[in-house]
C-alpha positions as CSV (number, residue, x, y, z in Angstrom):
1,M,0.0,0.0,-0.1
2,K,2.8,2.3,1.0
3,L,4.4,1.8,-2.5
4,F,1.3,2.8,-4.2
5,K,1.3,6.0,-2.1
6,Y,4.8,6.8,-3.1
7,I,4.1,6.2,-7.0
8,F,1.0,8.5,-6.6
9,W,3.0,11.1,-5.1
10,I,5.7,11.0,-7.8
11,L,3.3,11.3,-10.6
12,Y,1.2,13.8,-8.8
13,R,4.2,16.3,-8.5
14,I,5.2,15.6,-12.2
15,W,1.6,16.3,-13.0
16,F,1.9,19.7,-11.1
17,Y,4.8,20.8,-13.1
18,I,3.2,19.7,-16.4
19,L,0.3,22.0,-15.3
20,V,2.3,25.0,-14.4
21,A,4.4,24.7,-17.6
22,L,1.8,24.0,-20.4
23,P,-0.3,27.2,-20.5
24,I,2.9,29.1,-20.4
25,L,4.2,27.4,-23.5
26,I,1.0,27.7,-25.2
27,L,0.6,31.5,-24.4
28,F,4.2,32.4,-24.5
29,P,3.7,35.0,-27.4
30,I,0.8,36.7,-25.7
31,L,2.5,36.5,-22.4
32,L,5.9,38.1,-23.8
33,I,3.6,41.0,-25.2
34,S,1.8,41.4,-22.0
35,I,4.9,42.2,-20.0
36,S,6.6,44.3,-22.5
37,K,5.0,47.4,-20.7
38,E,4.4,48.2,-17.1
39,S,1.2,49.7,-18.0
40,W,-0.2,46.5,-19.6
41,Y,0.5,44.5,-16.2
42,P,-3.1,44.2,-15.5
43,F,-3.7,42.3,-18.5
44,F,-0.8,39.9,-17.6
45,F,-2.5,39.7,-14.2
46,K,-5.8,38.4,-16.0
47,I,-3.9,35.6,-17.8
48,A,-2.0,34.7,-14.4
49,R,-5.3,34.3,-12.7
50,I,-6.6,31.8,-15.5
51,W,-3.2,30.1,-15.3
52,A,-3.8,29.7,-11.4
53,K,-7.3,28.3,-11.9
54,F,-6.2,25.9,-14.7
55,I,-3.7,24.4,-12.2
56,L,-5.9,24.4,-9.1
57,I,-8.5,22.6,-11.1
58,G,-5.9,20.2,-12.7
59,M,-4.6,19.3,-9.4
60,G,-8.0,18.4,-8.0
61,F,-8.2,21.2,-5.9
62,N,-11.6,22.8,-4.7
63,W,-11.2,26.2,-3.2
64,Q,-13.7,27.9,-0.9
65,I,-13.2,31.5,-0.1
66,K,-15.1,33.5,2.6
67,R,-14.6,37.1,2.8
68,K,-15.3,39.6,5.7
69,Q,-14.3,42.5,3.4
70,T,-13.8,42.8,-0.3
71,P,-11.2,45.1,-1.8
72,E,-12.4,48.1,-4.1
73,K,-11.6,48.4,-7.6
74,N,-8.7,50.9,-8.5
75,K,-7.5,51.0,-5.0
76,S,-4.0,49.7,-3.7
77,Y,-3.8,47.3,-1.0
78,L,-1.0,45.2,0.7
79,F,-2.1,41.6,0.8
80,I,-0.3,39.0,3.2
81,A,-1.0,35.4,4.1
82,N,0.7,32.4,5.5
83,H,3.1,30.4,3.5
84,T,3.2,26.8,3.5
85,S,2.9,25.6,0.1
86,M,3.8,25.4,-3.7
87,A,0.4,26.4,-4.3
88,D,0.2,29.5,-2.5
89,I,0.9,31.7,-5.4
90,M,-1.9,30.1,-7.3
91,L,-4.5,30.4,-4.5
92,M,-3.6,33.9,-3.8
93,L,-4.2,34.8,-7.5
94,V,-7.3,33.1,-7.3
95,S,-8.4,34.5,-4.0
96,V,-7.9,38.2,-5.2
97,K,-9.1,40.1,-8.2
98,N,-7.3,43.3,-7.8
99,P,-4.0,43.4,-9.8
100,F,-1.2,43.0,-7.4
101,V,2.6,42.4,-7.7
102,F,4.2,39.4,-5.6
103,V,7.5,40.3,-3.5
104,G,9.1,37.2,-3.6
105,K,12.6,35.3,-3.0
106,K,15.0,35.6,-5.8
107,E,15.6,31.7,-6.2
108,L,12.1,31.2,-7.8
109,A,13.6,33.0,-10.9
110,N,15.8,30.0,-11.5
111,I,12.8,27.7,-12.3
112,P,12.9,27.0,-16.0
113,L,10.1,28.9,-17.9
114,F,8.1,29.9,-14.8
115,G,11.2,32.0,-13.8
116,F,11.4,33.9,-16.8
117,F,8.0,35.6,-16.2
118,Y,8.4,35.6,-12.4
119,K,11.7,38.0,-12.5
120,R,9.9,40.1,-15.0
121,T,6.8,40.7,-13.1
122,C,7.5,40.2,-9.5
123,I,9.8,42.2,-7.1
124,L,12.7,39.9,-6.2
125,V,14.5,39.9,-3.0
126,D,17.6,38.3,-1.7
127,R,16.8,38.0,2.2
128,S,20.5,37.6,3.1
129,S,21.2,40.9,1.5
130,E,20.4,44.3,3.2
131,K,20.8,46.0,-0.1
132,S,18.3,44.0,-1.9
133,R,16.0,44.3,0.9
134,K,16.0,47.9,0.8
135,A,15.7,48.0,-3.0
136,V,12.4,46.3,-2.6
137,F,11.1,49.3,-1.0
138,L,12.0,51.4,-4.0
139,R,10.4,49.1,-6.4
140,A,7.2,48.5,-4.5
141,Q,6.8,52.3,-4.1
142,K,7.1,52.4,-8.0
143,R,4.5,50.0,-8.3
144,L,2.2,51.3,-6.1
145,K,2.2,54.5,-8.0
146,T,0.9,52.8,-11.1
147,G,-2.0,51.6,-9.1
148,V,-1.4,48.0,-8.6
149,S,-1.4,46.4,-5.2
150,I,1.6,44.5,-3.3
151,C,1.4,40.9,-2.2
152,I,3.9,39.5,0.5
153,F,4.3,36.5,2.5
154,P,5.5,38.1,5.8
155,E,7.1,35.0,7.2
156,G,9.9,35.4,4.9
157,G,9.9,31.9,3.8
158,V,8.3,28.5,4.4
159,P,8.6,27.7,8.2
160,E,9.6,24.4,9.4
161,E,7.1,21.5,9.7
162,H,6.2,21.7,13.2
163,I,5.6,25.6,13.1
164,I,2.0,26.7,12.6
165,L,2.8,30.3,11.8
166,D,6.4,31.8,11.9
167,E,7.1,35.3,13.0
168,F,6.3,38.1,10.5
169,K,9.1,40.3,9.2
170,D,8.4,44.0,9.7
171,G,9.1,45.3,6.2
172,A,5.5,44.6,4.5
173,F,4.0,46.5,7.5
174,R,6.5,49.7,7.1
175,L,5.7,49.8,3.5
176,A,1.9,49.7,4.4
177,I,2.4,52.5,6.8
178,N,4.5,54.6,4.6
179,H,2.0,54.5,1.8
180,H,-1.1,54.5,3.9
181,I,-2.6,51.5,2.2
182,P,-4.9,48.8,4.0
183,I,-3.5,45.6,4.9
184,V,-5.7,42.5,3.6
185,P,-4.7,39.5,5.9
186,I,-5.5,36.2,4.4
187,T,-5.4,32.8,5.9
188,F,-4.6,29.7,3.9
189,A,-6.0,26.7,5.9
190,D,-5.3,23.5,3.9
191,N,-2.3,24.4,1.5
192,K,0.2,22.4,3.4
193,K,-1.9,19.3,3.5
194,R,-2.8,19.8,-0.3
195,L,0.7,20.4,-1.6
196,S,3.5,21.1,0.8
197,Y,7.4,21.5,0.1
198,T,7.9,17.9,1.3
199,F,7.9,15.9,-2.1
200,F,6.2,12.6,-0.7
201,S,2.8,14.2,0.5
202,G,-0.2,16.0,-1.0
203,G,-3.4,15.0,-2.8
204,P,-6.6,16.5,-4.2
205,G,-9.4,18.3,-1.7
206,R,-10.6,21.6,-0.4
207,M,-8.5,24.6,0.0
208,R,-10.2,26.9,2.6
209,V,-9.4,30.8,2.3
210,K,-10.7,33.2,4.8
211,I,-10.1,37.0,3.8
212,H,-10.1,39.1,7.0
213,K,-11.2,42.4,7.6
214,F,-8.7,45.1,6.4
215,L,-6.3,46.7,8.9
216,E,-6.1,50.5,8.1
217,T,-2.9,52.3,8.2
218,E,-3.8,55.9,7.7
219,H,-3.6,57.1,11.3
220,L,-0.3,54.9,11.7
221,K,3.3,56.1,12.1
222,V,6.4,53.9,11.5
223,A,6.7,53.6,15.2
224,D,3.8,51.7,15.0
225,T,5.0,48.8,12.7
226,K,5.7,46.2,15.3
227,T,2.2,46.5,16.8
228,L,0.6,46.3,13.3
229,N,2.9,43.2,12.6
230,E,1.7,41.6,15.9
231,E,-1.9,42.3,15.1
232,A,-1.8,41.1,11.4
233,R,0.0,37.9,12.7
234,S,-2.5,37.3,15.5
235,V,-5.6,37.7,13.0
236,I,-4.0,34.7,10.8
237,L,-2.7,32.6,13.5
238,G,-6.3,32.8,15.4
239,Q,-7.8,31.7,12.1
240,L,-5.5,28.9,11.8
241,E,-6.2,27.4,15.1
242,K,-10.1,27.7,14.2
243,F,-9.5,25.7,11.1
244,S,-7.6,23.1,12.8
245,V,-10.5,22.4,15.5
């Protein structure tokens, strides 16, 4: 029985990579055009959302999204969520309709094909470099001025298996305060179970998403960064604990 499970997991992972690559190959010319101008990014974002749905459906995932508040059109936000899965990017794209730009680790740019578009549309950060972390703020400021939102996984990486939710880095919250944009906390309940970074694991099933009430920043100053950080983490952690009951 165990042997069949391992065979399934191997084929399941291979199938995931096929689903990631296939739409990119088919739509390659259109994708190239859509990233040729920064002002065309909303069009690229629409294609990315279709790509994400294609992957999630193909993997047998059934997402269920509950919203306490819905983002307004033509308004910038900072979207944050817990990070446990290879499917977090896809589920974020499905959950949010407002065009946003990911801030993500530079290592993903090395993934064949996917990385080509990732490094041209996302804000890359080398978390081991202070210079790179500072450059993220400048690039994020530039993108916010074009009217798009920003998405950051504030744990700064995928936590170890036994950690439910790692500590949040302050950068995302300083950015939100500096630009007076609302923070949208989002909880992903089942992504680790569905498709974690552990190779021999995962399988089809539901993916629950909770979009929480926004945290406003208009009245805040940089000195409030840590308090805002803790409030956002408390919201997501509380929901994770409710989901686990």
